[in-house]
N, C-alpha and C positions, 0 to 999 in steps of 0.2 A: 573894355579891358586892353584892347589895342593900343587906345592912347596911352593908358598908365603904363603898359609895358613899354612903350616908346620912351616915357619920361621917368622911369622906376628910379633913376639916379637921383633925380630930384625930390623924391620922396626919403632916400637914404638920408641924403644930406641934412632932411629936416627931423632926422631919428626917428622916422615913422616905417611901420612894418605894414605893407598892403596886403589884404587878405581879401578875395572875393568870395561871397557866399551866394549860391545860389539854389534853389529847390530842385536842380536837376541831379540824377545819379552822378555817383563818383565817376562810373563808367562813360556816362555821356559827357561830362566835363574833362575827362582825360581826353577822348577823342577830340574834342573842339578845341581844347588847349594845344594839343599837337599840330592840328590842322592850322589853326590862327597864330601860332608860334606866341602863346600866351606865357608870361614870365614871371606872374605872380602867382602867390600861392593861393589854390582855390579849395574852399570847404563846401561839402554837401549838406544841405539843411532839407534832406529829402523828407523828413517827418514834418517839416516848416514850423519846428519849435523856435527857432531862433528869429523866423519872418513874425510870428506871433508875438515873442516875448518884446521884439523891438517896435512893433506896432506897424508893422508894412504888409501884413498878410492881406491880400483882397481877397473877399469871398468868392468871387466867381469873375472870370475874364471870358467873353464869348463863349461861354458853355464849356471852358476847360477846366472848371472847377477852382479851387482856391490857388493862388499864385502869388508870388512876391511881387510888390512894387518896385522899380527902382530907386534905389536909397542911398545915402552915404553917410557913415557915422564917423567921427573921431573919437575914439576912445582912448584917454589918458593911462599913464602908468599905474594910477590907482583904481582903474576900472570905472571912472567918471565919463560919461557922454559929454562932451565939450562942445560937438558940433552934430547937427543932425539935419538931414533934408531928403524929402521924399519927392521927385521929379512929377510933374503934372501927368506925364505919360511913360510908359515903359521906354518908348522911343528917345526921350528927353535923356540928355547927360546931367550929371551934377554940376554943381558949380566949382570946378577944380581950384579956381583960384582963391576963393572963400575958405576951402579947405586947406590948401597951402598957407595960408594967411593963418589960421587957427594954428596949424602945426607950427609956424614959426614962431608964434608965442609960446607954445610949450617946450620949444627946444632949449 
């Protein structure tokens, strides 16, 4: 999210709105965003319905229960998914160049 915040203007020029979704509570997200100076819109998926709907809910991560995988989606103005990626691990970042390439074709 720090990388995306730093390059947020690149997404704006591609006519894209970036929304970060996590299974954390809104209170945890707010504290984290303030500490890390995150400048994108964050949405809480505390009940994990979005992660389930997008197929990125992992059943169990080292005994922590179900969590969301790290994933990226480009959804066009008609609500159609134009790009989707689930990273191999939660530590890996999505392919931002591929995301921007898809966005440039939609702009």
